[in-house]
Structure formats: structure tokens, C-alpha cells
C-alpha positions as CSV (number, residue, x, y, z in Angstrom):
1,M,-8.1,-7.2,18.6
2,G,-8.2,-10.8,17.5
3,E,-5.9,-12.9,15.5
4,G,-5.1,-11.3,12.2
5,H,-5.8,-7.8,13.5
6,L,-2.7,-7.4,15.5
7,P,-0.7,-4.2,14.9
8,V,2.7,-5.0,13.5
9,L,6.0,-4.1,15.3
10,V,3.9,-2.1,17.8
11,D,6.4,-2.3,20.7
12,E,9.2,-1.2,18.4
13,V,7.0,1.7,17.1
14,V,6.2,2.9,20.6
15,A,9.9,2.7,21.7
16,S,11.1,4.4,18.6
17,L,8.7,7.3,18.6
18,A,9.5,7.9,22.3
19,L,6.3,9.8,23.0
20,R,5.7,11.5,26.4
21,P,2.6,12.7,28.2
22,G,1.2,15.6,26.2
23,S,2.8,14.5,22.9
24,S,1.1,15.3,19.6
25,V,1.2,12.4,17.1
26,A,-0.3,11.6,13.7
27,D,-1.1,8.0,12.6
28,C,-1.4,8.5,8.9
29,T,-2.8,5.0,8.3
30,V,-4.9,4.6,11.4
31,G,-6.7,1.4,10.1
32,G,-8.4,-0.4,13.0
33,G,-6.6,1.7,15.6
34,G,-4.1,-0.9,16.9
35,H,-1.0,1.3,16.8
36,A,-3.1,4.4,17.7
37,E,-4.3,2.8,20.9
38,R,-0.8,2.1,22.1
39,L,0.4,5.5,21.2
40,L,-2.4,7.1,23.1
41,E,-1.7,5.0,26.1
42,T,2.0,5.9,26.0
43,S,1.2,9.7,25.8
44,S,-1.5,9.7,28.5
45,P,-3.0,11.5,30.2
46,D,-3.1,14.4,27.7
47,G,-1.4,13.3,24.5
48,R,-3.4,13.8,21.3
49,L,-3.5,11.7,18.2
50,L,-4.7,12.6,14.7
51,G,-5.7,9.5,12.7
52,L,-5.9,9.6,8.9
53,D,-7.1,6.9,6.5
54,A,-8.2,6.9,2.9
55,D,-10.7,4.1,3.8
56,R,-14.0,5.3,5.3
57,A,-14.6,1.9,6.8
58,A,-11.2,2.2,8.6
59,I,-12.3,5.5,10.2
60,A,-15.5,3.9,11.4
61,E,-13.5,1.0,12.9
62,A,-11.0,3.4,14.6
63,E,-13.9,5.4,16.1
64,R,-15.1,2.3,17.8
65,A,-11.7,1.1,18.9
66,L,-10.5,4.5,20.2
67,E,-13.8,5.7,21.7
68,R,-12.5,5.5,25.3
69,F,-9.9,8.2,24.6
70,G,-12.6,10.8,23.9
71,D,-11.4,14.2,22.5
72,R,-7.8,13.1,22.7
73,V,-8.4,11.6,19.2
74,V,-9.3,13.4,16.0
75,L,-10.1,11.1,13.0
76,V,-10.1,12.4,9.4
77,H,-11.0,10.7,6.2
78,A,-8.0,11.6,4.0
79,N,-5.2,10.1,2.1
80,F,-1.8,10.3,3.9
81,S,-0.5,12.5,1.1
82,Q,-2.6,15.3,2.7
83,V,-1.0,14.9,6.1
84,L,0.4,18.4,6.2
85,D,-2.9,20.1,5.4
86,A,-4.8,17.7,7.8
87,T,-2.4,18.4,10.7
88,T,-2.6,22.1,10.1
89,D,-6.4,22.2,9.9
90,A,-6.8,20.1,13.0
91,G,-4.3,22.2,15.1
92,F,-1.8,19.4,15.5
93,I,1.3,21.2,14.2
94,P,4.1,20.8,15.2
95,L,4.0,17.0,15.6
96,D,6.1,15.1,18.1
97,G,5.7,11.9,16.1
98,C,4.3,10.6,12.8
99,L,3.6,7.0,11.8
100,F,2.9,5.3,8.5
101,D,1.9,1.6,8.4
102,L,1.7,1.0,4.7
103,G,0.0,-1.6,2.6
104,L,-3.2,-3.6,3.1
105,S,-4.7,-4.0,6.6
106,S,-6.0,-7.4,7.8
107,Y,-9.5,-6.2,8.3
108,Q,-9.6,-4.9,4.7
109,L,-8.5,-8.4,3.6
110,A,-11.2,-9.9,5.7
111,D,-13.9,-7.8,4.1
112,A,-15.1,-10.1,1.3
113,A,-17.1,-7.4,-0.3
114,R,-13.9,-5.4,-1.1
115,G,-12.3,-8.0,-3.4
116,F,-8.9,-7.9,-1.8
117,S,-8.9,-11.6,-0.9
118,F,-8.1,-14.4,-3.4
119,A,-11.2,-16.3,-2.2
120,S,-13.6,-13.3,-2.4
121,S,-16.8,-13.9,-4.4
122,A,-17.1,-10.1,-4.9
123,P,-15.6,-8.2,-7.8
124,P,-12.0,-7.2,-7.4
125,D,-12.5,-3.6,-6.4
126,M,-9.3,-3.1,-4.2
127,R,-9.9,0.7,-3.7
128,F,-9.2,2.0,-0.2
129,D,-11.7,4.7,-0.9
130,A,-14.5,3.1,-2.9
131,T,-16.1,6.5,-3.7
132,T,-13.3,7.7,-6.0
133,G,-11.0,6.4,-8.7
134,T,-11.0,3.2,-10.8
135,S,-11.5,-0.3,-9.4
136,A,-9.1,-3.1,-10.2
137,L,-11.8,-4.8,-12.3
138,E,-12.2,-1.6,-14.4
139,L,-8.5,-1.4,-14.7
140,I,-8.3,-4.9,-16.0
141,H,-11.0,-4.3,-18.6
142,R,-9.6,-1.1,-19.9
143,S,-5.9,-2.0,-20.1
144,S,-4.1,-3.7,-23.0
145,Q,-2.1,-6.9,-22.5
146,R,1.1,-4.8,-22.7
147,E,-0.2,-2.3,-20.1
148,L,-1.3,-5.1,-17.7
149,A,2.1,-6.8,-18.0
150,G,3.8,-3.4,-17.2
151,I,1.6,-3.0,-14.1
152,L,2.4,-6.5,-12.9
153,A,6.1,-6.1,-13.5
154,T,6.4,-2.6,-12.1
155,F,4.2,-2.8,-9.0
156,G,4.2,-6.5,-8.3
157,E,7.8,-7.3,-9.4
158,E,6.2,-10.3,-11.0
159,R,8.7,-12.2,-13.2
160,R,6.0,-13.9,-15.2
161,A,4.1,-10.7,-15.9
162,G,3.8,-11.3,-19.6
163,R,2.3,-14.8,-19.2
164,I,-0.1,-13.7,-16.5
165,A,-1.3,-10.6,-18.5
166,K,-1.9,-12.8,-21.6
167,A,-4.0,-15.2,-19.4
168,I,-6.0,-12.3,-17.9
169,V,-6.8,-10.8,-21.3
170,A,-7.9,-14.2,-22.7
171,A,-10.1,-14.8,-19.6
172,R,-11.5,-11.3,-19.9
173,A,-12.5,-11.9,-23.5
174,E,-14.4,-15.0,-22.4
175,G,-16.1,-13.2,-19.6
176,R,-14.4,-15.4,-17.0
177,I,-13.2,-12.7,-14.6
178,V,-16.2,-11.6,-12.5
179,T,-14.9,-12.0,-8.9
180,A,-11.6,-11.8,-7.1
181,A,-11.6,-15.5,-6.8
182,D,-12.0,-15.8,-10.6
183,L,-8.9,-13.5,-11.1
184,A,-6.9,-15.5,-8.6
185,A,-7.8,-18.8,-10.4
186,V,-6.8,-17.4,-13.8
187,V,-3.4,-16.3,-12.4
188,A,-2.8,-19.6,-10.6
189,Q,-3.6,-21.6,-13.8
190,A,-1.1,-19.4,-15.8
191,T,1.7,-19.9,-13.3
192,P,2.2,-23.6,-12.5
193,A,3.9,-24.3,-9.2
194,R,7.7,-24.1,-9.1
195,G,10.3,-25.0,-6.6
196,G,12.3,-22.4,-4.8
197,R,12.3,-20.3,-1.6
198,D,8.6,-19.2,-2.0
199,A,7.2,-22.5,-3.1
200,G,4.1,-23.3,-1.1
201,R,4.5,-20.1,1.1
202,I,2.5,-17.6,-0.9
203,H,-0.4,-17.8,-3.3
204,P,0.6,-17.5,-7.0
205,A,-1.7,-14.5,-7.4
206,T,-0.1,-12.5,-4.5
207,R,2.1,-10.3,-6.7
208,T,-0.7,-9.7,-9.2
209,F,-3.1,-8.6,-6.5
210,Q,-0.4,-6.4,-4.9
211,A,0.3,-4.8,-8.3
212,L,-3.3,-4.1,-9.1
213,R,-4.0,-2.7,-5.6
214,I,-1.0,-0.4,-5.7
215,A,-2.0,0.8,-9.2
216,V,-5.6,1.4,-8.2
217,N,-4.7,3.4,-5.1
218,R,-1.6,5.1,-6.5
219,E,0.2,4.0,-3.4
220,L,3.8,4.6,-4.5
221,E,2.8,7.9,-6.2
222,V,1.4,9.4,-3.0
223,L,4.0,8.0,-0.6
224,G,6.6,10.6,-1.4
225,A,4.2,13.4,-0.9
226,G,3.1,11.9,2.4
227,L,6.6,11.6,3.7
228,A,7.5,15.2,2.7
229,G,4.3,16.4,4.4
230,A,5.1,14.5,7.6
231,L,8.6,15.9,7.7
232,A,7.3,19.5,7.3
233,A,4.7,18.8,10.1
234,L,7.3,17.5,12.6
235,R,9.0,19.7,15.2
236,P,12.8,19.5,15.6
237,G,13.4,16.4,17.6
238,G,10.1,14.8,16.4
239,R,10.3,11.4,14.9
240,L,9.0,9.8,11.7
241,A,8.3,6.0,11.7
242,V,7.4,4.0,8.6
243,I,6.5,0.3,8.3
244,S,6.7,-1.1,4.8
245,Y,5.9,-4.6,3.5
246,H,7.6,-4.9,0.2
247,S,10.7,-3.6,-1.5
248,L,9.0,-1.0,-3.6
249,E,7.7,0.8,-0.6
250,D,10.8,0.3,1.5
251,R,13.0,1.6,-1.3
252,I,11.1,4.9,-1.4
253,V,11.2,5.3,2.3
254,K,14.9,4.4,2.5
255,R,15.8,6.9,-0.3
256,F,13.7,9.6,1.3
257,I,15.4,9.3,4.6
258,A,18.9,9.1,3.0
259,R,18.2,12.2,0.9
260,E,17.0,14.2,3.8
261,S,19.9,13.1,5.9
262,R,22.4,14.9,3.5
263,D,23.4,18.5,3.2
264,C,24.1,18.2,-0.5
265,I,21.9,16.1,-2.8
266,E,23.7,16.8,-6.0
267,D,24.9,13.7,-7.8
268,P,27.7,13.3,-8.3
269,L,28.8,15.4,-5.4
270,P,30.5,18.6,-6.6
271,P,33.6,20.2,-5.0
272,V,31.4,23.0,-3.8
273,C,27.7,22.5,-3.1
274,T,25.3,24.7,-5.1
275,C,22.0,23.0,-4.4
276,G,21.4,24.7,-1.0
277,H,19.8,21.6,0.5
278,V,20.2,21.2,4.3
279,A,19.9,17.9,6.1
280,Q,16.6,17.6,8.0
281,L,16.7,14.0,9.3
282,E,18.9,11.6,11.2
283,P,18.2,7.9,10.9
284,I,17.6,6.2,14.3
285,H,18.1,2.5,13.4
286,K,20.6,1.6,10.7
287,G,19.0,-0.8,8.2
288,G,15.6,-0.7,9.9
289,I,13.9,-3.0,12.3
290,T,12.3,-6.4,11.4
291,P,9.9,-8.5,13.4
292,T,11.1,-11.2,15.8
293,P,10.4,-14.9,14.9
294,D,7.9,-14.9,17.8
295,E,5.9,-12.0,16.3
296,I,5.9,-13.6,12.9
297,R,4.5,-16.8,14.5
298,R,1.7,-14.8,16.1
299,N,1.0,-12.6,13.2
300,R,1.8,-13.7,9.6
301,R,1.2,-10.2,8.3
302,A,4.4,-9.2,10.0
303,R,6.7,-11.5,8.1
304,S,7.8,-9.0,5.5
305,A,7.6,-5.9,7.6
306,R,10.4,-3.4,8.0
307,L,10.3,-0.3,10.3
308,R,12.5,2.7,9.5
309,V,12.7,5.6,11.9
310,A,14.3,9.0,11.6
311,E,14.5,12.1,13.9
312,K,14.0,15.6,12.5
313,L,17.1,17.8,13.1
């Protein structure tokens, strides 16, 4: 894999999952197969990997990248919310390890026809599975200014959501949003540069594009289901590893692990537990793992990544 297509925190993932020869592992966001390749090498000669992805193009890319592993690899076009059904149907239960590498992959960003990039001359589609759901452009056209502002504030944590939504609606009325580059320009014009920590480091449309992509793919909505399915598919002693790239994802992962690490989940805690919940996870790394400065220099996509790992009890 070349520059921009490097798997993030791959050494840390391999060490944390602690796979052995013969291990059974699911990569729930197989993408271009970067993590999967290392996991298959670690579990050789007879370890197996189930790769899932909602993006059909990702499955095709993974097929090419992992061809040398033959029938040790099973690839399925499916959203990671379906991980329990997929592992059951493919005969992978119980799993020894399960990996989620969330967010947008670098090869998706590089595919100009998908409209993920600020510079793309294609319409802003942003769907992982282009055969289902609503594109980002359709979402823009059918949403009110208030609804757009809510999407940007909720899924992008954009402080200037109201101003940007107003600019998008005005540009929409004038027919000025045709391509992803058009959308990025509208947002940039609505948000003049400011000083501060992020000045000059990220494009002004970054949070807007993130918000629309998350909304279109229902990323936060399906994450909880995916984590629950992975936990059910793991054997006792099996490990769950999740790489997130922004606070919204990481908060869901952190809370899931914390909740499943407690015997009682009632709030506030009663003198005697009546909920019947039993802890199923134990966190492996307190606070998670972040990339080294050297990795960030080699791979800019890693700069906001955080890996959280937990073992099933």
C-alpha cells in the first residue's frame, strides 16, 4: 500500500488482539485490507478472517489485496451492524478477535467519483453503499435550514452550523451546489479563517463533510448495534478492538466498554442491584492508545485516531 493507504495503528492492533495460529477474527471494516493482511500474517498458517464492508468497492479492493491468503479469507458485503449474523452464517463463531476501523478510508477519499473529497468534481454522494439510501446532495436538497444546522451541529460538532446552513440553503436556491467542490467552496466562504489551534490545519468544510457523511450512512446509529453484535460473537477471552477518529465515535465506544465492564448498570447505583446485568468486558488499555508522532508524520489520517481494546470475560 502506498502513501495515504496505510493502515492506522496496525502494530498496536496486532499486539492488542494477540491472535495465534488458527485464530478466527472479524475485520468489520475491511476497507483495502491493510489491517486484515497483518492479522492473517499473525494468525498463519491456518487462522481465518471474515472481512465485512458496506462499500462494494472496498470488498473488491480487499479481494485483490488478500488474494494470496486463499480460502483463509471470507469477504462479505454487509454493514458492520450485521456482524453477528455474518459471523454465524459464515461459520466464524466464536471469534477470537474483532476489529472496527471507523470512519472514512483513504481510498474512498481518493475516489473522486464518490464526492467525499473537497476537490471532487462529482456530486457529493458520500454513501458507503451507493445502491441504497440517500446521497448527501439529496439530503441537502430535501432538508430545511434548521434541519441542516442540526445535522452539522450534531454530527459535525460545528460551532458555526447556523451560518453554514444558511449559506448552503442560499446556494442551493441559486443552483450553485452541483459538485462536492461547490459545497466545500460555499462552506469556506461562509466561514472566514480564524486564529486558534486548528487555523490552517484543517479545511473549513471538514466538519460539514463529516456531518453529512455520518448522517447519510447512519454511522453513529449503527455503531452500537455493531459493538453489541461483536461482543455476542466473541468467545470468552476474545478481544474487541475499535479505532475511532472523532469524539462522537469514541464517546459511543468508550461508553459501551464502560457499560459492559459493570455488573450493575442502574444509575444511580441502588443499594441492591435489580437490573441483573453481568459484566462481559474488561478494558485492556486505560484511556486507549493514540498514534506515535512518527506514525502521524507518515500517515496524516492517523492524527486523530484512538484505539480502545477490551477482552470478553
